[in-house]
N, C-alpha and C positions, 0 to 999 in steps of 0.2 A: 504493500500500500504506500502511495506517495505521501510523504509527510506534509503537514501544513506549513508552507514556507513562511508565513507570517509568524507562526509560533517558533520556527527554527531561528529566524532573525532575533526574536526576543530572547530566546534561551541562550543563544551564542553571546549576545551582548551581556546578559546577566552573569554568565560564567566568567567572561573576560574582565568584567569590572569588579568582580569580587575582590575586596581587599585593596582597591586602589586608594591612593592618598587623596586628600581633599583639595588637590591642586585645581580642580575645576571651579572652586569658589572664586579664584582670582582670574578666571578666563573671561576675555582674552587679554593677555598682556604682551603680545608680540604679533608680528605680521602673520596673517592667515593666507595660505596659498590654495587657490583652486586650480587643480590640474585638469586641463582639457586634453583628452587622448587623441585629438585630431589636429591637423595643421591650422595655422592662423587663417582667419578670413572666412572660414566655413560657417555653416549654420550653428554648430555646437559652440564654436568660438564666440560668435555674436551673442548668444544667450549668456555666456559667462561674463562677457564685457558689458552687458546691460545691467546685470544683477550685481556685479562686484562693487561698483562705486556706491550704490545705495546701501549695500551690506556694510561697507566700510563706515559710512556715516552712522548707521544704526548701532554698530558694535564698538565704535570709537577706536578702531584699529585699522591699519592698512590691510586691504584685501587685494591681492595681486593674482593675475592669471598667468599660468605657465603651460605652454603647449608641449606635450610629450607624445607625438604621434607615432604610429607604426604598428604593424602586425594586427590590423583590424581593430585597433584601439586597445589591444591587450597590453602593450608596453606601459601606457599611462595608467591603466587600471591596476596592473600588477604593482607598479610603483606605489600607488596609494594604499593598496592592500597590505603592503609591507612597511608602511610608514608608521611612526609613533602614534599611539592611540590617544592623542591629546587634543584633537580638534583643530590643529594648525595646518594639516594637509588634508584637503578634501578633493573628491572626484566629481567632475561634471559628467555624470553617467547618462547613458542613452538606452534606447531599445536594442542597440547592438551590444553594448557592454554587459547589459543585464537582461538579455533576452536571446537574440539570435546567435550570438557567439557560442553560447553553451550548446547549441544544437549543431552548429556547422563545423566547429573546430574539433579535430580528433583528440587533441590534447591542449587544454587551456591552462595557463600558468596561475590562474586564480579561480576561486569559486564565487560565483555571483551572490550567493546567499551567505555562506560561512564566513567570507572574508570582509564583509561590509555591514555597516549599520546604516539603514535608511535615515535620511535627514528630512528631505522635503521634495515633493514633485513641483518643479518650477513651471514649465509650460508644456503644451502639446500642440502639434501642428499636423496638417494633412500632407500627403504626397499628392501631386497632380498627375493624372493620366493624360499624357499629351501625345499627339501624333504629328507626323510630317504633313504639311499642307497638301501634298499631292496624293495622299492616301484618300480614297473616296469614302470617307466616313465623317460624321459630324457628332456622333455620340458614342458612348461606351457600348450601347446595344448594337450600333452599326458595326463597330470593330469586331464584336463577337460574331455577328452574322457573316462578316467578310472572312474571318478566320475559319468559320465552319464551312463556308463555301469553297475556300481554298486552303485546306489543311496543310500545315507545315511550310507555308510560303511567307508568312510574316515573321519579322525578327524584332526583338526588343532589346534595349540596352540596359546596362546596370553599372554601378560603381565598381563592380568586381564580383567574382564568384563568391557567393555566400553573403554578400552585402545586404543591407536592409531593403533596398529597393529591388534587388534580385528576388528576395523571398516574397515581397509584396506582389511582384509581378507573377511569380509562380502560384501564389495564393489566388490571384485573379484568374490565371489560366485554369487552375483546378476547379474553382467554384463556378466558372463560366463554362467549363467543359470544352476547352479549346487547347490546341497545341500550337506553340510558336517557338522560334529559335532564340536562344539566349546568346547575346554578344556582350562579353564583359569588357569594361574600360577601366582606366585608372582615374576614376572620379567623374564628377558631373560634367565638367567643361568639355572633355573630349567626347563624352557620350552625346551631349547636346549638339556639338558641332556635327557629328555624324547624323543625328536625327534631322537637323535642319537641312543637311546636304542630301538626305534621302537614302543614306546607306543602311539605316534601320527605320522601321515604320512607326514604332511607338516606344514609350518609356514611362516609368514613374519617376518623378523628380521632386525635390523639395520646393515648397511654395515660395520660399524666400528667393531662390535663384531662378525660378521658372515663371513667376507671375509677370515679370517684365516682358518675356517672350510672348506670353499669352496676350497681354494688352497691346503689343505692337503687331499682333497677328503673324508673328514669325513662326509659331507653332499653333496647333489647334487644341484647345482644351476639350477633352472628352468626358472627364469626370473627376470628382474629388474623393479621396480614399476614406475620409472619416464619415461617421454616422450622420453628422449634420454639416451643412454648408459652412464655408469659411467666411467670416466677416470681411476678409480682404477681397474676396471674389464672390459676393453674394448671389450673383447670377449664375455661378458655376454649379450645376447639379451634382449631387453625390452619385457614386456608382450604385449605391444601394437603392436609391429612389428611382433610378432610370433603367438599370440593367440586371444587377445581381442582388436581390433582396438579402439584407443581412450582412453584406460585405462591409468590413470595417478594418482599417489599419491606420496607424498613425506613427509619427515620430514624436518622441517626448524627451525631455531633458530634466535631470534631477540631480540633487546634491546627495552624495554619500560620504560617510566617514569610515575609517578603518574599523573593523569589528573590535569591540572592547572600548570604544570611546565612551567616557563617562556619560551617563544618562542626562545629567544636568547640563552638560555641554550640548548634547544633541537637542535637548528641549529648548535651550537658548537659541541655538542656530535656527531651529525650526520656526520659532516665534519671530525671529528677525527676517527670515525669508518671507514669511507670510505678510509681515509688515511692509517689506519692500514691494511685494506684488500688489499691495493695496495702493501704492503711490501712483498718482495719475500719470506722471512722467514715465514711470517704468511700464505701466500698462500700455501707454501710447507707443513707446519704443518697441515693445514686443509685437503689438498688433500691426505695426508698419511692416514687419517682416513675416506676418502670417502666423505668429505664435500667440496662443491664447493662454493667459496666466491660469494656473490651476491651484496650487497651494494645498492646504490640508495638513493633517498630522503625519508623522512617520508611518503610521499604519496604512495611509492612503498609498504611499509609495511602495510599501511592502506588498500590498495587494496587487499593484500594477506589475511589479516584478514577477509575482506568482502567475499572473495571467499571461505574461509574455513567455515565461519558461514553459508553460503548458501549451501555448499556441503553435509553436513552430516545429517541434520534432516530427510530427506526422508529415508535414510538407517536405521537410528535409529528407526523410526516408523515402518518400514517394518519388522525389526527383533526384535522388542519389547525390545530394550536395554534401561534399565533405572536403575540408581543408586540412592538409597535413602540415605540421610545422616542425 
């Protein structure tokens, strides 16, 4: 029987904090570091750099962002998992670090549950299903019909084998009952270049990077991956409402501490993240890039991790997606 992951998070934290000194009472008294396990300038980095200045104000200490990309985000995640349990080194985690990676990597150097304490879910955002303008489709339903009429002739791009948008596309293929060819790239930019150039027919990409292409009619928006429409593109229908009922996938961004971080520190960080998310300027900056503030207690994030870890293994097995390191 699969253990309750929320309970595992809580029990791991209880064991690790037993007997710790009362140093958390003076927290924070030095610079706090948020580790982003992806390169500068991407969607994850943007979220960290929006939240960090407001957290710094609320905590009364410098909060800096440090990028440690590589190996599908596992380098940065492992670095934080092995950091001191004092609340001064945090991870800007995602649906990759705490969801898909556990399913696709044959050997992961960290455990998404055992090695981390959830702090707060920061934001959530959709992926956009977009197509090359020359493909004769206007909606997700049209794409499905075309794929069924010409099986195996359409190709989709991703950020790389086992990446978040690869798995979302395979989820779409499976739930829609279609077959299409996967073409992996090294990130969003080369994928979108080939989509615009017609070398692939469709892709899922982040709203922050793709909404500009949609507004300029460089690519065609077919659907939004989340259960509800995005406030950034309110006229963009969801895939669920137009083509595949119940389809839902999102990218999300959250703050994690190393397992064993004192509960008082976690609670303080959680309260400050929620306060930051309530600030009008922070909300506005997130919404500009298609991110909706979420917040809530650590239990909300623990439940999100549990849902992600349960969602992807079946798709990964069915499509034989595996990454050896």
